[in-house]
C-alpha positions in Angstrom: 0.0 0.0 0.0 1.4 3.4 -0.9 1.7 5.7 2.1 -0.4 8.8 2.1 1.1 12.2 1.3 2.2 14.1 4.4 1.4 17.8 4.6 3.9 19.5 6.9 7.3 18.3 8.0 10.1 19.8 10.1 8.8 23.1 11.5 5.3 22.4 10.1 5.5 25.6 8.1 5.0 24.4 4.5 4.3 21.3 2.5 7.6 19.4 2.1 9.1 17.9 -1.0 7.4 14.6 -2.1 10.3 12.4 -1.0 10.3 13.9 2.5 6.5 13.9 2.6 6.5 10.2 1.8 9.0 9.5 4.6 7.0 11.4 7.1 3.8 9.7 6.0 5.4 6.3 6.4 6.7 7.3 9.9 3.1 8.0 11.1 1.2 5.4 9.0 0.2 3.4 12.0 -0.4 6.3 14.4 -4.1 6.7 15.3 -5.2 10.3 14.7 -5.7 12.9 16.0 -2.2 13.0 17.6 0.1 15.7 18.8 3.5 15.9 17.0 6.5 18.0 18.0 9.6 18.7 16.0 12.5 18.8 18.5 14.9 20.5 16.1 12.3 23.3 15.8 12.0 23.5 19.6 15.8 23.9 19.8 15.7 26.7 17.2 13.0 28.5 19.1 14.8 28.2 22.4 18.1 29.5 21.0 16.4 32.4 19.4 14.4 33.4 22.5 17.5 33.3 24.8 19.4 35.4 22.2 16.6 38.0 22.1 16.4 38.1 25.8 20.2 38.8 25.8 20.4 36.5 28.8 18.4 33.5 29.9 18.1 35.2 33.3 15.7 37.7 31.7 13.4 35.0 30.5 11.0 33.6 33.2 9.8 30.9 30.9 6.1 30.0 31.3 5.6 26.2 31.1 1.9 26.3 30.6 2.8 25.8 26.9 5.6 23.3 27.2 3.7 21.0 29.6 6.1 18.0 28.9 8.9 17.2 31.2 11.4 16.7 28.3 10.6 20.2 27.0 11.2 21.7 30.5 14.5 19.9 30.5 15.5 21.6 27.2 14.7 25.0 28.8 17.1 24.2 31.6 19.8 23.1 29.1 19.5 26.5 27.4 20.3 28.2 30.7 16.8 29.2 31.9 16.7 29.3 35.7 13.5 31.2 36.3 10.1 29.7 35.5 6.4 30.5 35.6 3.7 27.8 36.1 -0.1 28.0 36.0 -1.0 24.9 37.9 0.4 22.9 40.8 1.0 20.0 38.4 3.4 22.2 36.4 4.9 23.5 39.6 5.5 19.9 40.8 7.1 18.9 37.5 9.5 21.8 37.5 10.5 21.2 41.1 11.2 17.5 40.3 13.8 18.8 37.9 15.5 20.7 40.7 15.0 24.2 39.2 16.0 27.2 41.3 13.1 29.5 41.0 9.4 29.0 40.2 6.5 31.4 40.3 3.0 29.9 40.4 1.5 32.7 38.3 -2.0 32.4 39.7 -3.7 34.0 42.7 -3.2 31.3 45.2 -6.2 31.0 47.5 -6.6 28.4 50.2 -5.7 24.8 49.2 -3.8 25.9 46.1 -1.4 27.9 48.3 -1.3 25.0 50.8 -0.1 22.7 48.0 2.5 25.2 46.8 3.8 25.5 50.4 3.9 21.7 50.7 5.9 21.4 47.5 8.2 24.2 48.6 8.9 22.4 51.8 9.8 19.3 49.9 12.2 21.2 47.7 14.1 23.6 50.1 16.7 24.5 47.5 14.1 26.2 45.3 12.6 29.7 45.6 8.8 29.0 45.2 6.5 32.0 44.9 2.7 32.5 44.3 0.6 35.5 43.2 -1.3 37.6 45.7 -3.7 40.4 44.7 -5.8 40.8 47.9 -5.4 40.9 51.7 -8.4 38.5 51.8 -6.6 35.9 49.7 -3.4 36.1 51.8 -5.5 35.4 54.9 -6.4 31.9 53.5 -2.7 30.9 53.3 -0.9 28.5 55.5 2.7 29.2 56.7 5.5 27.7 54.6 8.5 28.4 52.5 6.6 30.3 49.9 7.2 33.9 48.8 4.9 36.2 46.8 4.7 38.4 43.8 2.0 41.0 43.9 -0.2 40.6 40.8 -0.8 43.9 39.1 -3.4 44.6 36.5 -2.2 46.9 33.7 -5.4 46.6 31.7 -6.2 42.9 31.2 -9.1 43.1 33.7 -8.8 39.4 34.8 -6.7 39.3 38.0 -4.5 41.7 39.9 -4.6 45.0 41.6 -5.1 47.9 39.2 -1.6 49.4 38.6 -2.7 52.9 39.7 -4.3 51.6 42.9 -1.3 52.1 45.1 -3.2 52.0 48.3 -4.4 48.4 47.7 -1.0 47.3 46.6 0.5 48.8 49.7 -2.1 47.0 51.8 -1.1 43.7 50.2 2.6 44.3 50.7 2.0 45.3 54.3 0.0 42.1 54.9 2.8 40.0 53.4 5.3 41.7 55.6 3.2 41.3 58.7 3.0 37.6 58.1 6.7 37.2 57.3 6.1 36.2 53.7 8.9 37.4 51.4 7.8 39.9 48.7 9.9 38.9 45.7 8.5 41.3 43.1 5.6 42.4 41.0 3.8 40.5 38.2 1.7 41.8 35.4 0.2 40.1 32.3 -0.6 42.1 29.2 -2.4 39.6 27.0 -5.0 42.2 26.2 -2.5 43.9 23.9 -1.9 40.9 21.7 -4.1 41.9 18.8 -3.4 45.6 18.7 -1.6 47.1 15.7 2.2 47.1 16.2 2.7 50.9 17.0 -0.2 50.9 19.4 1.0 47.7 21.1 4.5 49.1 21.5 3.1 52.3 23.2 0.8 50.4 25.4 3.5 47.9 26.5 5.9 50.7 27.3 3.2 52.6 29.2 2.4 49.4 31.2 6.1 48.9 32.1 6.4 52.5 33.1 3.4 52.2 35.4 4.9 49.1 36.9 8.2 50.7 37.6 6.5 53.7 39.2 4.7 51.4 41.5 7.9 49.4 42.3 9.7 52.7 43.1 6.9 53.8 45.4 7.0 50.4 47.2 10.8 50.6 47.6 10.5 54.1 49.0 8.2 52.7 51.6 10.7 50.1 52.6 9.5 47.1 50.5 12.3 45.4 48.4 11.2 44.7 44.8 13.6 42.2 43.3 11.9 41.5 40.0 9.2 42.8 37.6 7.6 40.0 35.6 6.0 41.9 32.7 6.0 40.8 29.1 3.9 37.9 27.9 4.2 35.9 24.7 2.8 38.7 22.5 4.7 41.6 24.1 8.1 40.3 25.1 9.8 42.0 22.1 8.3 45.4 23.1 9.2 45.0 26.7 12.8 43.9 26.0 13.2 46.9 23.7 11.9 49.5 26.2 14.7 51.3 28.1 14.2 51.5 31.8 16.4 52.0 34.8 14.9 48.7 36.0 16.1 46.7 33.0 18.3 44.4 35.2 15.2 43.4 37.2 12.7 43.1 34.4 11.9 39.6 33.1 9.5 38.4 30.4 7.1 35.6 30.9 6.8 34.2 27.4 5.8 30.6 27.0 4.2 30.2 23.5 7.6 30.6 21.9 8.6 27.1 22.8 6.3 25.6 20.2 4.6 28.7 18.6 1.2 28.7 16.9 -0.5 30.4 14.0 -1.4 33.4 16.0 2.1 34.0 17.4 3.8 33.4 14.1 1.6 36.0 12.4 3.1 38.4 14.9 6.8 37.4 15.2 7.4 34.6 12.8 9.4 37.1 10.7 12.3 37.0 13.1 12.9 33.2 12.8 10.5 31.5 15.2 8.8 28.4 13.7 5.9 26.1 14.5 7.3 23.2 16.4 4.0 21.5 17.3 1.1 20.5 15.3 -2.0 18.3 15.5 -1.6 15.3 13.1 -5.0 14.3 11.6 -6.4 12.4 8.6 -8.9 13.4 6.0 -12.1 11.4 6.6 -14.5 13.0 4.2 -14.6 15.4 1.2 -18.1 16.9 1.5 -17.8 19.5 -1.3 -15.4 21.2 -3.7 -12.9 23.1 -1.7 -13.8 21.4 1.5 -12.5 18.4 3.5 -13.2 17.1 6.9 -10.5 15.8 9.2 -10.7 13.7 12.5 -9.7 16.5 14.8 -12.4 18.5 16.5 -12.9 20.5 19.7 -11.2 17.7 21.7 -8.0 18.4 19.7 -8.1 21.9 18.4 -9.5 24.5 20.8 -11.3 27.6 19.5 -10.6 30.0 22.4 -8.3 32.2 20.4 -10.7 32.9 17.5 -10.5 32.1 13.8 -9.0 30.4 11.9 -8.8 27.8 14.6 -5.9 26.1 12.8 -3.9 26.3 9.6 -1.9 24.1 7.3 -0.3 24.3 3.9 -3.1 25.6 1.7 -5.8 24.5 4.3 -7.7 26.7 6.8 -10.1 25.5 9.5 -13.6 27.0 9.0 -15.8 25.1 11.5 -15.3 22.7 14.4 -17.5 20.1 16.1 -16.5 17.7 18.9 -14.6 15.3 16.7 -14.8 16.9 13.2 -13.0 19.9 11.7 -13.9 21.2 8.3 -11.1 22.7 6.3 -11.3 24.9 3.2 -8.9 24.9 0.3 -8.7 25.9 -3.3 -11.2 23.8 -5.4 -9.3 21.0 -7.0 -6.6 21.0 -4.3 -8.5 18.8 -1.8 -6.3 16.2 -0.1 -7.3 12.6 -0.6 -9.3 10.5 1.8 -6.8 9.1 4.3 -4.2 11.7 3.7 -2.3 13.0 6.7 -2.5 16.7 7.5 -0.6 18.6 10.1 -2.6 21.5 11.6 -0.8 24.3 13.4 -3.4 25.5 16.0 -4.2 29.1 16.5 -3.5 28.6 20.2 -1.0 25.9 20.9 -1.3 26.0 24.8 -4.8 24.7 24.9 -4.2 22.2 22.0 -1.2 20.6 23.8 -3.3 20.2 27.0 -5.8 18.0 25.0 -3.3 15.2 24.6 -1.8 12.7 27.1 1.3 12.1 24.9 3.2 13.7 22.1 5.1 12.1 19.2 8.5 13.9 19.2 10.5 13.8 16.0 14.1 13.8 17.2 17.1 15.4 15.4 17.9 12.0 14.0 14.5 11.8 12.3 13.3 9.0 14.6 10.0 9.4 16.5 9.7 8.8 20.2 6.6 9.1 22.4 6.8 11.5 25.4 4.1 12.0 28.1 2.5 15.4 28.3 3.5 15.4 32.0 1.6 18.3 33.4 -1.5 18.1 31.2 -3.9 17.5 34.0 -4.5 19.3 37.2 -3.4 17.5 40.3 -6.0 15.6 42.4 -8.4 18.1 44.0 -8.4 16.1 47.2 -6.4 17.7 50.0 -4.5 15.1 51.9 
């Protein structure tokens, strides 16, 4: 049987030459789809580029909500990253099992979530473990432990954090931390609301947000609170933050995470500087309902739609509608892939796509495929023991 054509390949950026496509198709001929595939060489390229742009791995507090897999976190460590962000205690536990030096659970830790962070910190005394705080009420649910705090500051996202101009509330949070003997390690802000702004407007807004954060940090320091770090830029503003001059440059870190694998949305913004799509959802054509349309076996349980349209892209194919286990793709009439043909889909939002899979098929530098667990895909047990 002739193996099907494979759309994608290393980097998942374009349709490869026929001989390479055939080799990739043969490689995945027995893999049930949908599946998550990752090109390790592309991951390495992305990590090298990000550490170069940051000018030092110390300025990159890498967010592992994208990486998810232990092996990918290990690659970050190999590239010199020592500071990390996590969104869940499962990600926190995975990082600490790798003996990292510094992890911020970038989520307002209330009650049992903070208790678990404190438990993990006690089990790993060599690591600086921190959580986010944005209210006195939240801090009052905490249990004592070896956990520090970053005050979460809202520069316009409107999701969590104390508004950046509400100095009185920030001071109250800082004072409560001091009263309880909890180390204040810095300020944290997330600016995802700037992602889809035109470039000049995004640059101005990112610079304004950083200036407001530094003003707040200076006010806190004048009141006797030590601010060791400002975690500011996310995946869509790290370039703007790194390019903005500030007397606090040596204490500003960026919390980008998407750059490890990248996705259609991020590559539309900064793919021009060399980042590439290192992860894709491997799927098969199961139907050809009309000219210019095909249906593949990857739906909402594989490709999430939280980042808008198009939900995913491939070489000459664009996702137009999704159901639980079906995804309809459009293409030029006459260019429809055949039934059974393999297609690699670069999701619009890679973070939520990766979290749909329990394992990933990693294409190694030698061209061989190995299966790696998506280690921190799930939340930890909700039961407090």
